[in-house]
C-alpha positions as CSV (number, residue, x, y, z in Angstrom):
1,M,100.9,89.9,73.5
2,T,104.6,89.1,73.6
3,A,105.3,92.4,75.4
4,G,102.6,91.8,77.9
5,L,103.6,88.2,78.6
6,S,107.3,89.1,78.9
7,I,106.6,92.0,81.3
8,G,104.1,89.8,83.3
9,S,106.5,86.9,83.6
10,A,109.3,89.1,84.7
11,I,107.1,90.8,87.4
12,V,106.3,87.4,88.9
13,D,109.9,86.1,88.5
14,Y,108.7,83.3,86.2
15,H,106.7,81.5,88.9
16,T,103.7,79.4,87.8
17,D,101.7,79.3,91.1
18,T,98.1,80.5,90.9
19,P,98.6,84.1,92.0
20,S,101.5,84.5,89.7
21,L,99.5,83.2,86.7
22,A,96.7,85.5,87.5
23,L,99.0,88.5,87.6
24,M,100.7,87.4,84.4
25,G,97.2,87.1,82.8
26,L,96.2,90.6,84.0
27,V,99.3,92.2,82.6
28,T,99.2,90.3,79.3
29,G,95.4,90.9,78.9
30,A,95.7,94.6,79.7
31,A,98.6,95.0,77.1
32,L,96.6,93.1,74.5
33,G,93.4,95.1,75.4
34,A,95.3,98.4,75.1
35,A,96.6,97.5,71.7
36,Q,93.1,96.5,70.6
37,A,91.6,99.6,72.2
38,G,94.0,101.8,70.2
39,V,92.3,100.8,66.9
40,M,88.8,100.7,68.2
41,D,86.3,103.1,66.8
42,A,84.9,104.0,70.2
43,S,84.9,106.7,72.9
44,N,87.9,106.8,75.3
45,R,85.6,105.5,78.1
46,R,84.8,102.4,76.1
47,R,88.4,101.9,75.2
48,I,89.4,102.0,78.9
49,I,86.6,99.6,79.8
50,W,87.7,97.3,77.1
51,M,91.3,97.3,78.3
52,L,90.4,96.6,81.9
53,A,87.8,93.9,81.0
54,H,90.3,92.2,78.7
55,G,93.0,92.2,81.4
56,T,90.5,90.9,84.0
57,L,89.2,88.1,81.8
58,W,92.8,87.0,81.0
59,A,93.6,87.0,84.7
60,L,90.7,84.7,85.4
61,S,91.4,82.4,82.5
62,R,95.0,81.6,83.1
63,E,94.7,79.5,86.2
64,P,92.1,77.0,84.9
65,T,94.0,76.8,81.5
66,Y,97.3,76.0,83.1
67,R,95.9,73.7,85.7
68,R,94.2,71.6,83.0
69,R,97.5,71.3,81.2
70,G,99.3,70.4,84.4
71,L,101.6,73.4,84.2
72,I,101.0,74.9,87.6
73,R,104.1,74.6,89.8
74,S,105.4,76.5,92.8
75,I,108.9,76.7,91.4
76,P,110.2,79.0,88.6
77,L,109.9,77.7,85.1
78,C,113.7,78.1,84.7
79,P,115.2,76.8,88.0
80,P,118.8,76.6,86.6
81,C,118.6,80.3,85.8
82,R,118.2,81.0,89.5
83,S,120.9,78.6,90.7
84,S,124.5,79.5,91.5
85,P,127.1,78.4,89.0
86,S,128.6,75.9,91.5
87,S,125.3,74.0,91.8
88,L,125.0,73.5,88.1
89,G,128.1,71.3,87.9
């Protein structure tokens, strides 16, 4: 889960708007689904379906979860990280 969230966050440049959250959820869910599929006692077809379904469900769940918690913003989570050194002073 950590790897998927780290990769997903980097892909969307740490933004928390709705499309960014959906993409983060897709990447995180697919990574988690792939890890789970790796230990499933099932055919390769079912493993792929599991991974894709898991990613899709995570993508759909991120926006309502973050909206309810008031975490959706259109700015990066770490604005000072994106600022120039002179503007931090």
